[in-house]
C-alpha positions as CSV (number, residue, x, y, z in Angstrom):
1,M,-92.5,-208.1,18.2
2,S,-90.7,-205.4,16.6
3,D,-88.2,-206.2,13.6
4,S,-86.0,-203.0,14.4
5,V,-82.6,-203.9,15.2
6,N,-80.6,-201.7,17.4
7,R,-77.7,-200.3,15.2
8,D,-74.5,-198.3,16.0
9,M,-72.6,-196.2,13.5
10,I,-68.8,-196.3,13.9
11,C,-65.8,-194.5,12.3
12,I,-63.1,-196.6,10.8
13,L,-59.7,-195.3,9.4
14,A,-58.6,-197.6,6.5
15,K,-55.9,-197.2,3.8
16,Q,-57.3,-196.8,0.3
17,I,-54.9,-198.1,-2.7
18,I,-54.7,-194.9,-5.0
19,G,-52.8,-196.6,-7.7
20,A,-50.2,-199.2,-8.2
21,N,-47.2,-199.5,-10.6
22,R,-43.8,-200.8,-11.5
23,T,-40.8,-199.6,-13.1
24,E,-37.4,-200.8,-13.9
25,V,-33.9,-199.3,-13.2
26,L,-30.8,-200.3,-15.1
27,L,-27.6,-200.4,-13.2
28,V,-24.0,-200.6,-15.0
29,D,-20.9,-200.9,-13.1
30,E,-17.3,-201.1,-14.3
31,I,-15.3,-203.5,-11.9
32,T,-11.7,-204.0,-11.4
33,F,-10.6,-207.2,-9.8
34,V,-7.1,-206.8,-8.2
35,T,-6.9,-210.4,-7.8
36,P,-7.9,-211.8,-11.6
37,V,-10.8,-214.0,-12.0
38,F,-10.2,-217.5,-13.1
39,D,-14.0,-218.6,-12.9
40,I,-17.3,-217.0,-11.7
41,I,-18.9,-219.2,-9.0
42,D,-21.9,-217.0,-7.9
43,I,-23.1,-213.4,-7.9
44,I,-25.2,-212.5,-5.2
45,I,-27.2,-209.3,-5.0
46,D,-29.6,-207.6,-2.3
47,V,-31.8,-204.7,-3.2
48,D,-33.2,-202.3,-0.6
49,I,-35.3,-199.3,-1.2
50,T,-34.3,-196.8,1.6
51,D,-37.0,-194.0,1.1
52,C,-39.7,-193.1,-1.2
53,F,-41.5,-189.8,-1.8
54,V,-45.0,-189.0,-3.0
55,C,-45.5,-186.1,-5.4
56,T,-48.4,-185.4,-7.7
57,D,-49.0,-188.4,-9.8
58,K,-45.6,-189.7,-9.2
59,V,-43.4,-191.4,-6.6
60,I,-39.6,-191.0,-6.4
61,F,-37.7,-193.6,-4.7
62,N,-33.9,-194.0,-3.6
63,G,-32.5,-197.4,-3.2
64,R,-29.1,-199.5,-2.6
65,M,-27.9,-202.5,-4.0
66,Q,-25.3,-204.7,-2.4
67,K,-23.4,-207.1,-4.6
68,N,-21.0,-209.9,-4.0
69,I,-19.2,-211.6,-6.7
70,V,-17.8,-214.9,-5.7
71,Y,-15.0,-216.4,-7.7
72,K,-12.0,-218.7,-8.1
73,E,-8.6,-216.9,-8.2
74,P,-6.1,-218.4,-10.9
75,L,-4.5,-221.8,-9.9
76,D,-0.9,-221.8,-8.4
77,P,1.0,-223.5,-11.2
78,E,3.1,-225.2,-8.7
79,T,0.6,-226.4,-6.4
80,S,-2.6,-226.5,-8.6
81,E,-4.4,-225.1,-5.7
82,G,-6.4,-221.7,-5.7
83,L,-8.6,-219.7,-3.3
84,V,-12.3,-218.7,-3.6
85,R,-12.6,-215.1,-3.4
86,Y,-15.2,-212.2,-3.2
87,R,-15.4,-208.8,-4.6
88,E,-17.9,-206.5,-2.8
89,F,-19.5,-203.3,-3.2
90,A,-22.5,-201.2,-3.1
91,R,-24.3,-198.8,-5.3
92,D,-26.8,-196.2,-4.4
93,F,-29.7,-195.8,-7.1
94,A,-32.6,-193.8,-7.8
95,G,-36.0,-193.8,-10.0
96,Y,-39.5,-193.1,-10.3
97,V,-42.9,-194.4,-11.3
98,I,-46.0,-192.5,-12.5
99,I,-49.0,-193.2,-10.4
100,P,-52.2,-191.0,-11.6
101,G,-54.2,-189.6,-8.6
102,A,-51.3,-189.8,-6.3
103,V,-50.7,-186.4,-4.2
104,K,-48.0,-185.3,-1.6
105,G,-49.0,-186.6,1.9
106,D,-49.9,-190.1,0.4
107,E,-48.3,-193.1,1.8
108,C,-45.8,-195.1,-0.4
109,L,-45.6,-199.0,-0.1
110,I,-43.0,-201.0,-1.7
111,E,-44.6,-204.2,-2.6
112,T,-41.0,-205.5,-4.5
113,A,-37.5,-204.4,-5.2
114,E,-35.3,-207.2,-6.8
115,V,-32.8,-208.0,-9.4
116,R,-34.1,-209.7,-12.5
117,M,-31.7,-212.6,-12.4
118,D,-32.8,-213.4,-16.0
119,C,-31.2,-210.4,-17.4
120,E,-28.2,-209.9,-15.1
121,V,-25.2,-209.6,-17.5
122,F,-21.6,-209.9,-16.8
123,I,-19.1,-208.9,-19.4
124,P,-15.3,-209.6,-19.3
125,K,-13.5,-206.5,-20.7
126,V,-9.8,-206.9,-20.0
127,R,-8.1,-210.2,-19.3
128,D,-4.2,-210.7,-18.3
129,V,-1.9,-212.7,-20.3
130,N,-3.2,-216.1,-19.0
131,G,-6.8,-215.2,-19.9
132,N,-8.0,-214.2,-16.5
133,I,-10.4,-211.4,-16.0
134,T,-9.1,-208.2,-14.5
135,E,-11.8,-205.7,-15.5
136,A,-15.5,-206.5,-16.5
137,T,-18.8,-204.5,-16.9
138,E,-21.8,-206.0,-14.9
139,K,-25.5,-204.8,-15.8
140,V,-28.6,-205.4,-13.9
141,I,-32.2,-204.6,-14.1
142,I,-33.9,-203.9,-10.8
143,D,-37.5,-204.2,-10.7
144,V,-39.7,-202.1,-8.4
145,D,-43.2,-202.5,-7.7
146,L,-45.0,-200.0,-5.4
147,K,-48.4,-198.7,-4.3
148,V,-49.5,-195.4,-3.3
149,L,-52.1,-195.7,-0.3
150,R,-54.1,-192.6,1.4
151,N,-56.0,-192.7,4.8
152,R,-59.8,-192.7,4.5
153,Q,-62.5,-192.6,7.2
154,I,-65.3,-194.7,6.5
155,T,-68.6,-194.8,8.5
156,V,-70.0,-198.5,8.9
157,E,-73.4,-199.5,10.4
158,L,-73.1,-202.3,12.9
159,E,-75.8,-204.5,14.6
160,H,-75.3,-204.6,18.5
161,N,-73.3,-207.4,19.8
162,I,-71.9,-208.8,16.6
163,C,-68.3,-208.4,18.0
164,P,-66.9,-209.9,21.1
165,R,-66.2,-207.6,23.7
166,V,-62.7,-206.3,23.8
167,P,-61.7,-206.3,27.4
């Protein structure tokens, strides 16, 4: 009986991780409220990286932040009622991260892009005569984690019949 096993050599295309890194982007917005703010209820922020470009040892990216500030307007003095309103706006931003070994033609993979809610700051700047906010500054930090990938061909030696047949 022979100990020799019939083997096949196959070529596989795989993604190799060249590097990974993270960066932070600080966004500062001056906000004017046509309807004054009595009280902030919630601030909802969505972040999307719209594209990224790999250069030598760096990745440049562009993104968009969509922000909704949900708030109570001042009470009507006659009815003691008020409305809930929101102020919506979008903001484009850009940034870069250093990844040694990256080269043009590599692929960029965004792992996460999100606002650090532990560091979102809303600063009232101007108030009306009743103390309601009419202008404010908001600062947020956006964390961006990404990887650079490169296609690699690898040769693998397989024994016969180790995989089910593909129809």
